[in-house]
N, C-alpha and C positions, 0 to 999 in steps of 0.2 A: 596018151601023149602022141602027137604026130611024129613021124620019123624024123622030120627036119628039126623039131624041137629036141628030140632025143640026141641027135648028132651034135647039136649046139651044146647041150649040157655035158655030154661026154668030152667034147673039146675043152670046155671051161674047166672041167674036173682035171683033165690031163694037164692043162696049163697051170692050174693051182698046184698040182703035185710037183711039176717041174720047178715051179717057183720055190716051193718049200725045200726041195732037194738042193737047189742052188743056194738058197739062204742058209741052210745048215752047213753046206760045204764052205761057203764064204765065211761064215762066223767061225768055223773051226780054223780056217787059214788065218783069219785076223787074230784069233786067240793065240795061235802059235807065235805070230809075229810080236804080239804084245808082251809075251813072257820070254821071248828069246834072249839069250845072254847079250850083254852090251860090253863085251871085253875088247880092249884096245890098249896099246902101249900108252903110258902116261909120262910125258916129258918132265924131267926135273927142272924146277925153276932156277934161274941164274941170279935172281935178285933177292933170294931168301935162303938162309942157311938151313937146310933140312937134313935130318938123318933118315935114311931109308930103313924101314922096319917091317917086320912081319910078325903075326901072332895067330895062333889057332882059334877057330870058332866052332861051337857046336852046330853051326849051320852045315858043317862038313867042309868048309873052305879054309884055306890059309889066307888070311886077310893081309893085304899089302897096303902100306901107308907111309906117311911121313911124320916125323916128330920135330917140332921147332922148340928149342929150349933157350929162352933169353937169359941174360946174365942175372936178372932179378926175377924170380919165379913167384908170382902172387897166387898161383893156382893153375889148374889145367882146364882148357876148354877143348872139348871134342866136337869136331865139325862133321856133319853127316849130310852128304849130297842128295840130290833128287834123282828120280828115276831116269835110267839110261845115261846118267852122268858119271863122274868120277871125282877123285879128291882134288884134281886141278881146278874144278869149278869153285872150290872154297878158298882159293889162294888169296883173294881180295880180303876176305875176313881174317885169314891167318896173319896177313901183314899188319893190319891195324891192332889186332889183339896182341901179337908178339911185341909190337912197339909199346903197348900199354903194360907190358911186363908179365903177360900170361904165357905159360907153355901151351902149345897147340898140337893136338893130334888130329891129323886128317887121314882118312882111310877110304878104300874102295869097298863097298858092299860086295858080298858074294855075287858072282855073275855080272860084275861091273868092273870097268877098268882092268886092273891086273889081278884081281882076286877071282879065282876059278869058281864056277858054279854052273849047274845045268839049266836053271830057270831063274828069272826074276820073279819073286813071290809076293810083291806088293806090300812088304813089311813083315811077312810071316817068318821066313828064315833070316831076313835082314835084322830083325829084332835081336836075334842071337849074336849077330856080329856087333850090335850095339852093346850088348852085355859084355862081350869079349873085349871091346875097346875100353870099357870102364875098368875091367879087371887089369888090362895092360897098364892103363894110366895109374892105377893104385900101386902096381908093382914097381913102376918107375919113379913115382913121386909119392911115397908113403906119407900119409898124414896131410897131404895138400887137398884143399877143396877142389871139387870137380863140377863143371857145368857142361851141358850138352846143348848145341845149337843144331837143329835139323830143319831142312827145307823139304816140304812135300813128302816124298818117300822117306827122307831122313827123319822128318818129324813123326811120321806114322811108326817107323821102326822104334823110335825112342818111346813112344806112348804104348806100343804093344808089348814091350818087354815084360816078361814074367819071371821072377817077381819084378816090381818096379825098380828102375835103375837106382843104384845107391849113389846118388849125386846130390849136390847142394842146390842146383838150379837147372831149369830147362827153358829153352827158347824154342817154341814150336811154330814154324812158319808155313802158312798155306796148306795145312793138313786136312786131308779128306776125312769126313765123319765115318763113313762105312764104305766098303767096296761096292755095295749095291748102289749107293748114291753117286759114288765116283764114276761108275760105269754108265749110269743113266746120264750124268752130266756130259760125259765125253761123247756118248751117242747123240745127244742133243746138239752138240757143237757141230758134228759132222752131218747129221741128217735132219736137223730141225727138231722141234718138239715131238713129233711122232716117233722119232728115233728112240726115245726113252722106252718105248714098248718093246724094243728089240734087245734091250740089255740082258734079259734072262738067257739069251742064246750064248752070251759070253760068260756070265757068272756061273752058269750050270757046268762049265768046263773045269772049274777050280779044283774040285776034289780029284778028278781024274788026272789033270795035268800037274798040279802043284802039291797035292796031298793035304790040302786045307780047304775049309769051307767058308762061306760068307760069315759065319758066326765067329771065325778066327780073325777076321779083318774088320774090326769095329773099334777104331781108336776112340770114338765118342763114348764107348762104354768104359774105357780104361782110364780116362782122364779124371774120373771121380775117385780113383784109387791112388792117384799120385799126389802126395801131400807136400812135396817140396815146392818152393816158389816157381811159378810158371808164367812166362811171358808169351802170349798168343799174338801173332802178327797175321793180318789178313789184308788182301787187296779188295777194294770196293768194286772193281771192275773184273774180278776173277770169275771166269765161266767154268773153270775146271773144278774149283771148290767155291761154290757161290757164297757171297758175303753172308747171306742168311744162315747158311750151313755153318760157317765159321762162328757166327754169333751163338748158334745152338750148342756147338762144342764148348765154347767158353761158359755158357750157362750151366752145362753139366759138370764142369770141372770143379774139383775140390779147391778150397782156399789153401794158401794164398795164391792169387792169380791177378794178372793184368791183361787187358785187351787193348791193342793199338791198331787202328785201321790205317792203311796207306791209301790215301785218296787217289783214285785213278789207276792204281796198280792192277795188272792182270796176274796170271799165274806165271811169275817171272822172278828173277833174282832181285829181291828187295834191296839188297845192298847196292846194286848197280842202279836201281830205279831212283833211290833217294839216299845217296851215300852219307851226307852230313847228318840227316835225321836218323838213319839207321845206326851209324857208329855212336852217336851220342846216346841213343836209347839203349843200345847193348852195353856200353861201358858203364852207364849209370846203374843199370840192372845188375850187372856183375859186381860192381863196386859195393852195392848194397847187400848182396847175398853171398859173396865169396870171401868173407872175412874169416 
């Protein structure tokens, strides 16, 4: 090989190595940002009578939340927010549910809102908060039926709970099938279709950062074990959890189950997107299964 060609190949090799190092460093920084805590003060609502409560969780956190107790208690509905959110995001749901006579428990997952935690774990530790919330609801309202409504991370936490949550009904909104698919979808949103190839740079960090692996974050495997009535809600224009993925989750779920698409909805608050449809759907589902 001629000296000029050798120099060119050495230069290209060095360039490739520099690119690899930059890519690894960048992915590590991004991974840290994605699982960083999302703690912030949560302002108490002035238009809804809430009791401020706390309860311990095996996630290691002391979970902070609100409890709404109407005069006539038909049952308890636990509301579980999405990633990097907090209980205030679920106030719209709490209002119409309490008006319908349900007690409502809203809480912050560990590392969210006012609940302490070292990392957001994409449903792994959050599922333990979900279990703790059910335990708290049972202690405050013994004998009353319980339902869980979770959006995105909140849905994954409900589905990942082991053993399955001891409730009478579940509403699972915009839930990812597996952390691998969720990461690929988000890389594609930012970098286009080729970005899916870079997702292993992020998922490979899970064990080191969070103490769990990709096998621990597969709600699609868990829905077949959940035998209580389930209502699955999906947006047809959702790019974070593709509609085809939502349909696959539903196909894998155990009976009884219902699947309802929201035409044109992206990965967003479905209650805000279609308030009348959402409220009618939820109240009918709860009325059927919370007796």
